[in-house]
N, C-alpha and C positions, 0 to 999 in steps of 0.2 A: 504494500500500499504506499510506504513511504517513498520507496524508489520510484513508483509510478508517479507520484506527486513531483518529486524532484526532477524528473525527466520533464514533465510538462511544464514546470516552472522555467527549466533552463531553456527549453524551446521558446517558451513565451518571451523571455528576456532577450534571447539572442535575436528573435524576430522584430524586436523594436528598433533596430539599427536600420533606418529607412533611408531613401535616397535624399530626403530633406535635411538630413543630418550631414551628408557629404558635401563638402565645400570645395568649389573650384580654387585650385590655387592661382595666386596672382603671378602673372609672368612679368609684370613691371619690375619686380625686385631683382630679377634675373637679366633683364634687358640692358644692353650697353647703349646709351644714347649718343647722338653726334656730340652733344655738348655735355662734358663731364667735368665735375669739380669736386674738391674735398669739401667735406662738411665746414671746414674753417675757411675756405674761399667763398663759400656760399655766404656764411655768417658776416663776412667781410663787406661783400657786395650788397647784401639786402637788408631791408630794415627788420626789426625784430618780428614784426607782424607778417612780412612778406616771407621770412624764412620759416615761421611757424606754419603758415598756410602751404606755401610751395614745397618745402622739404620735409616737414613733418606731418603733412595731409591733414591739417586742421581746418576748422571751419570759423571764419569770422563771424562776430555777432551780426544779426540781421539789422537791417537799416543803418548801417554805420558807414558803408562805403560812400565815398565821394562821387564815385562813378555811377551810383544807382539812379540819380536823376539826370545825368549827363544826356543831352539832347542833340549834341553837336554831330555833324557828319565826320567820319573818319574811321579809323581802325583800332581795335582792342588788341594789344600785343601782350605776350608773356612778360611778366615783371622781372623774370629771371633771366631771360636770354634774348627778348625782343622779336620773338618769332609771332608772326602775323595769325591771330586765332578767329577773331570775328568781326564782322563788318557792321558798322553801326545801322545799316538798313535793316538787319536782322534782329535788332534789339526790341524787346518789347517789355511793358509794364506787367509783371506777373503777379504783383501784390505779395511776393514771398519775402522780399526784403533784400534779395540779392539781384545783381544785374543779370537778366535772363536773356537768351537769344534762341531763335527757333532755327538756326542752322550755323554751323562751323566753316571754317575755311578748310575744305578738303585736303586731307593729307598732313595738316599741322596739329590736329588734336588726336590723341589716341586714347584708347578705352580699356578698361580692366574691369574686373569683378570685386566688389567690395562688400564685406559682411560686418563691418565694424558696429553696427547697431543692431545686429541680430537677424537682418534679412538682406536678401540680395539686392544690391544696387550697382547701377553702372557708373563707375568713376571716370572722370575725365582727367588728363593729364597732357602736358605739351609734348609733342612728338619729337622735339629736338633736345630738351633738357630733362623730361621726365617730372617737371613741376607739376603738383597737385593743383588743378583748376577748381573742381567741384564735382557735380553729377548731372547726368542727363536722365530726364523723365519723359513718359509718353503722354503729358497732358498739356502740351503746348498748341499754339495756334497753327492754322494752315499756313503754308503749304506742306509742312513737313509733320505737323503735330508733336514735335519735340519741344521740350524747355530744357535748355543748357542752362542749369542753375550754378552761376559761377561766383566764386569769391572775388570781390573787388580788389583785394590785396593781391591777388595772383596776376592782376592786370595792370597795364598802362594804356593810356589813351594818346594816340596820335592823331590830331585833327588834319583833314584834307586841306591841302594848300591852295585850293582853288579860291 
């Protein structure tokens, strides 16, 4: 009787390991980016907030970015390396407290899987230096339906010269 109960309990517990508990591994950590610097070099070049967001994958507080209400025409570039990431024409007001875009500049933004808050999200990073930008969600406006929710500290703005 006890042996049967033990076997059933063992089978029950071993079957609890489901697919939802298996996490995709992050390939970003293993990737060599075209722009690579030591932590000391990044610390020297970036402000504390930029370093915290870009290199430590942090999130700035909502509604604190100077770029949130920026309506000028131009290009948003990586604060770490200057790579062009988003055009001002694709920026929209999402109400989330972070600069949001419905489309990235193709090839300059790369993606990874992030489980930091307990569920799967798509993390965005600069394709040239690996700096953390934010996350992309499927609740944005047309034409893409995407919302690139980006930390303002990860961006610099370059106005059009026209």
